[in-house]
N, C-alpha and C positions, 0 to 999 in steps of 0.2 A: 550557503559555501564557505568554508574555512579557509585560513590564510598559508602562506608560504614564509615559513621562517627561517633566517639565516642566521646558523650557528657560527662565529665568528665574524660577524657582519662588520666590524672595524678593520679588517686586513684587507688586503688590496683584492683579493679573490671574491671576499665576502660583500665586500663594496659593490664590486663590478656584477655579481649576481644578483644583489639587490635593485641594482638599478636594470637590470635586462628583467628582472621581475614586472617592474613597475612598467618598462617600455612595453611589455604586454598587456597591461589593462588587469593586473593582477592586484592583489590585496599582497603586500610585502612586510615582513618586519626584520630589522635588524636585532639580534641577541648578542649581546657580550658577557666576559667575566662580571662585568656588573651585575647583570639580570639572572645569572646563574653558572655553577660552578659544571661545566661539560664533563667531568667525571663522576658525577652525581646524580645516578637518577631521578629520586625523588625532587630534586630541583628541577631538573630537566621537567619531568612529568607539571609542575606546577606550571613553567613557563610555556610551555609547548600545547596546552589545552587548548581546542578547538584549532590544530593545525590540520591542512592537508598533506602538506609535503614540509619537510626538511631539509635543509642543504648543510650539510657538515663541512665546515671551511674553516674548521679549529685549526691555528697553529700552534706549537710551543718552542720555546726556547730551543736553538739548534746543540743539544747535547744528550747524546747517545744514553746514559743512562736516565733521562727523565723521559726520550723516546720510549725505552723499552717496557717501562711500566706506565706512561701516559697515555697515548695512543690506544693499545689495547682498553685501559681503564675508559677512555671516552668510547670506543665501540660498545664496550657493554653496557655502559650507563644510556649510551644512545638506544641501542637494541630494546633495551627495556621498559623505556619512557614512551617510546613509537608504537611500540605494542600496545602498550596501555592506552595511548590517545589514539590510536589506529592510523598514526601518521604516516607516508610512504619516505623513504630513505633517500636521498641522492647522496652520494658519499663521493667529497674531493680529495683524491687520489694523487700522487707523484710515482714516480717510475723508478723509484730505489729498490722496490721488489725483486727487481729482475738479475737473472745471473744465472751462472756465473760469466767474471768478464773473460773477454770482449763479448759484447753482445751481437747477436747475427745485425746485419746491413741490410734494410732496415729490420727493425726489431717491432712485432706485434704484439696484439694481448694474448696470444699462443706461447709464446717466448718462456722458455723455464724461471722457474721462480725457487732459484737456489742463491739469498743474496749475499756478497763477499764482505757484507758490512753490518754493524748492529745496529745503525738507524733503519736499513734495508731489511733486515728481519723482523724489526719494530713494524716497519708500516704494512708488511707483510702480514705478520700476526692480527695487525686491527683489521685489516680490510676482509680476513677469513673470516673473522667473527661477524661483520655485517652479511656476507653472503651466508655463511653458513645458517643465519638466522632466517635468511629469505628462504633457503630451500626448505627448511623445516615448518613454513607457514608464518612463522612468527609475524613476520614484518613483508613490505614489500620495499624493494632496495635495488639501487643501479647506482653503477661506478662510473664515474669522467674523472680519467685519469691524465695528469698533464705533464709537459714536458718543461723543463725550465723554462720560465717566463718573466715578462718585462711589462712595463705599461706603469700609468700612474698608480703612485701609492707602492708599487712594490718594492719595499725597503730590503728586501731580502734576495731580490734577483742578482745574479750575476753582473747584470750591467748597472746596478746600482753601487752595490757595494766596493768601495774604491775603484768605481768607471766612472761612472757620472759623479758619483760623489766627490772622485778627485778633478774630473772635467769642468763641472762647475766652481772650481775653486783656481783654475787656470793649471792642473797639473795634470801629466800624462796617465790616463788610466794603466789601471794593473789588473793583470787577470792570472790564472792560477794553469789557464790551460796554454798548451804550445800553438805556434801559428797553422800548422798543418792541418790537422782533422776539423772537419764538418760537422755543425750541429743543426739540429731544427728547433726552434723557441717558438714560445706560444705568448700571445698577447694577451692580458690581463682581461679586457672587455671580451675576447672571444671565447675565453675560459667561461666567462659569468652565463654569456649568452647559450654557450653548447650546455650548460649544466640544467639551464631552464628547459631548452628542447627535450633533453633526458626527462625532467622532471614532467611534462604535458605528454608524454609517449608511453601508454601502458602498455606497449611491447618492448620496451627498453626492459621491464624489469627483470630483474634476473640477470642481465646482460652487464659486461663492464666495456667502453668504450675509452680510445684514446680521443683527447680532446684535439682541435684541429691546431695545426702547426704552420709554421712558415715553410719556405724551401730551404735545404742545407746550403748552409752558410758557413764562412770562415771568421774567426771574432775579429780579423782586420775589417771585412767586411760591414761587421755590423759599428766599429768603432768609425769608419769614414761615413757612415749616416749619421751619428752624434756629433762628428765633428762638423759637417754640412749643415745640421742643425742649428749647432752653437756658433758658427764663424769662425771655427779654430781650426787647427793644424795639429792635433797633438797624437803623437806616437804612441802605439800600445809596449805596455812594458810587459815583458812576460815572465814570470817568476819560476825560477828552476825548480826541479821536483827535490833537488838537495837542499835547497835553502826553504822551500817548506815543512821539509823533514826538520831540518833543525832550529826553525821556529818552533814547531809543534812541539817542541820538548818542554818549552816553558809559557807556551801561548794555547792557553785552553781553547780557544774558537779555532784555531788555526789547525789544530791536532784535531777538530771535527771537520775542517774542509780538507785535510788531508786523506782523510778516510774512503772520502768519496772520489778521490783524485782520478781514479780509475776510469772515469769517467768522460775525463780530461783528454786521456790519451790516444786514443782512435777515434774513428768517426762514429759519430752517436744519434743516429737518424731514426726517429720514431716516425712507424706508420700510422695514419688517421685513416686508412682506407675506408675501416668499416662506419665510421661515423661520417665519411664521406658517403658512403654509398649508401648510408639509411636516410641521411638529410642531404640530397644533393643540392640543393638551395641554399643551404648556410653559407654565407658569403665573408671569408675571413678578411682580417684587416691588414694591408702591409705592412711590411716592415720600415717604411718610409712614413706611413703615418701612424705607426705603433709609437716610434721613436719621438716623432715630433709630439706627441701627446705626451710621452714619458718626460721628456724634457718641458715641455709647458708648465707640465704640473710640478716639479721639481724646482724650476726657476721661480714658481711663484710661493 
């Protein structure tokens, strides 16, 4: 029997997936950029020989131009390599491909895919490459799609950047979203376990699943959990849209964040009903426990 390889194994989701693989008594291996360039099929073939399952958890810097070329290149290389070595693909995706905004409440796997952002278009193209290869019989593939996530190691989480990052320094957390809308969030550990469920289920091949999320909550409710864990009483600072627009003129990262600001302005509730129906025994991590684990990780 071959092993389970995690591309992007040094990231938050890749690390959680590797933990979940080992918890199921399977042979897992984390692969990083040091092992292979995920955009080059020949390098992937070299490191993936002997694998049964390849989890694509590769991330890229938050840059639209890089995403536009990078994620499709990764998908093409992944399909070519997995076709050659005979490995199944479990593709970790996000929700940027959905659109136009505002999305239905809740939105599910059948929601229209006409994204209003460059990053969304890039993610749509990348996942379509993988699923087209599955339909053509080149590879077996399944998709696990995540909402905004949080948890140990999640440096790109909306609850780390300027949020927990600030709180650990005694400063108020800052967010780009207003207080009113509610959102569903995903815990990194649950994402990893969910991907392994998909990997071990032959019936999931050719399907796309929303990975488990918690209940819809306001950002202030999440802040209250972080405050309780930290023993603080820091109030959330909401950055007005007009300020974000101004900052985006001379700060590239803010410009990239502002492109996705439509996600913050209305209720953004992801349905995980398809996954729950197929895996009714899957136990999700509560926001309370997830926040506690995230705080403990970053405190350390």
